[in-house]
C-alpha positions as CSV (number, residue, x, y, z in Angstrom):
1,M,93.2,109.2,28.8
2,N,94.1,105.6,28.2
3,K,97.9,105.1,27.6
4,L,97.2,103.2,24.3
5,V,95.0,105.9,22.9
6,G,97.6,108.6,23.9
7,A,100.4,106.6,22.2
8,L,98.2,106.1,19.1
9,I,97.4,109.8,18.8
10,T,101.1,110.7,19.3
11,F,102.1,108.3,16.6
12,V,99.6,109.8,14.2
13,G,100.9,113.2,15.1
14,I,104.5,112.3,14.4
15,C,103.5,110.7,11.1
16,L,101.6,113.8,10.0
17,V,104.6,116.1,11.0
18,L,107.0,113.9,9.0
19,L,104.7,113.6,6.0
20,G,104.1,117.3,6.1
21,A,107.8,118.0,6.2
22,I,108.2,115.8,3.0
23,F,105.4,117.8,1.3
24,I,107.2,121.1,2.3
25,V,110.5,119.9,0.9
26,A,108.7,119.1,-2.4
27,W,108.2,122.8,-2.7
28,S,105.2,123.7,-4.9
29,V,102.4,125.9,-3.8
30,E,99.9,123.0,-3.3
31,N,102.5,120.9,-1.6
32,L,103.6,123.8,0.7
33,V,100.0,124.4,1.8
34,T,99.3,120.7,2.3
35,G,102.5,120.2,4.2
36,A,102.0,123.2,6.5
37,V,98.4,121.9,7.3
38,M,99.8,118.4,8.0
39,V,102.5,119.8,10.3
40,L,100.0,122.0,12.1
41,I,97.6,119.2,12.6
42,G,100.3,116.8,13.8
43,A,101.7,119.4,16.2
44,A,98.2,120.1,17.5
45,L,97.6,116.4,18.2
46,M,100.9,116.0,20.0
47,Y,100.2,119.1,22.1
48,Y,96.8,117.8,22.9
49,V,98.2,114.5,24.3
50,Y,100.9,116.5,26.2
51,R,98.2,118.7,27.9
52,V,95.9,115.9,28.8
53,E,98.8,113.9,30.4
54,R,99.8,117.0,32.3
55,I,96.3,117.7,33.6
56,E,95.9,114.0,34.6
57,A,99.2,114.1,36.4
58,A,98.2,117.2,38.4
59,K,95.0,115.6,39.7
60,P,95.4,114.3,43.3
61,K,95.2,110.6,43.6
62,L,93.5,108.9,46.5
63,I,95.7,106.3,48.1
64,S,94.2,103.8,50.6
65,Q,96.5,102.3,53.1
66,T,95.8,99.9,55.9
67,Y,97.9,99.7,59.0
68,N,97.9,96.6,61.3
69,V,99.4,97.6,64.6
70,T,99.7,95.2,67.6
71,L,100.4,96.7,70.9
72,S,102.0,94.6,73.6
73,G,104.1,94.9,76.7
74,S,107.9,94.9,76.5
75,G,108.1,91.6,78.4
76,A,106.0,88.7,79.4
77,M,102.8,89.8,81.1
78,L,102.4,87.4,84.0
79,P,100.1,87.8,87.0
80,K,101.9,88.3,90.2
81,D,100.6,88.3,93.8
82,M,101.4,91.4,95.9
83,V,103.1,90.6,99.2
84,C,104.3,92.7,102.1
85,K,107.9,93.7,102.0
86,S,108.3,93.2,105.7
87,C,106.4,90.0,106.6
88,G,105.5,88.5,103.2
89,A,101.8,88.4,103.9
90,P,99.4,88.8,100.9
91,I,98.2,92.4,100.1
92,A,94.6,92.7,98.9
93,D,93.2,95.5,96.6
94,K,91.4,97.1,99.5
95,D,94.8,97.7,101.2
96,I,96.2,99.8,98.4
97,T,95.6,103.6,98.2
98,A,96.7,106.3,95.8
99,V,98.7,109.1,97.4
100,Q,99.9,112.0,95.3
101,G,100.1,109.9,92.1
102,G,101.9,107.0,93.8
103,L,100.4,103.7,95.1
104,M,100.8,103.0,98.8
105,A,100.1,99.7,100.4
106,K,99.4,99.0,104.1
107,C,99.9,95.4,105.3
108,P,96.8,94.2,107.2
109,Y,99.0,91.9,109.4
110,C,102.1,93.9,110.5
111,G,100.8,97.4,109.7
112,V,103.9,98.4,107.6
113,V,103.1,101.1,104.9
114,F,105.3,101.0,101.8
115,A,105.2,102.3,98.2
116,L,104.4,99.9,95.4
117,Q,107.0,100.0,92.6
118,E,106.9,98.4,89.2
119,A,109.6,96.0,88.5
120,P,111.8,96.7,85.5
121,K,110.8,94.9,82.3
122,W,114.4,93.9,81.3
């Protein structure tokens, strides 16, 4: 229900209840019946608005969110040549093997075998 329509119906209900109370205070048989009917109609209108608002509040609302995530390394990603720790000769990709989850490199010049280790990012 539109908020404006709900507010208007609530206002009419309050006016009917107050006007019905005035009729009841006037205290004659016709005024008593008319006032009671006005109070009942006003209370019914306010209860209707209350129930509609409660039902609409209980309905799940679809919320759409967009996340923009950028993944990057913790430091500058610069290409680096692999060299032998012993003689400083360049190591090619064909000289690297994976052994039990670790990377081992064999220098094609001096024959030294060593484990490749990642330099810390800090």
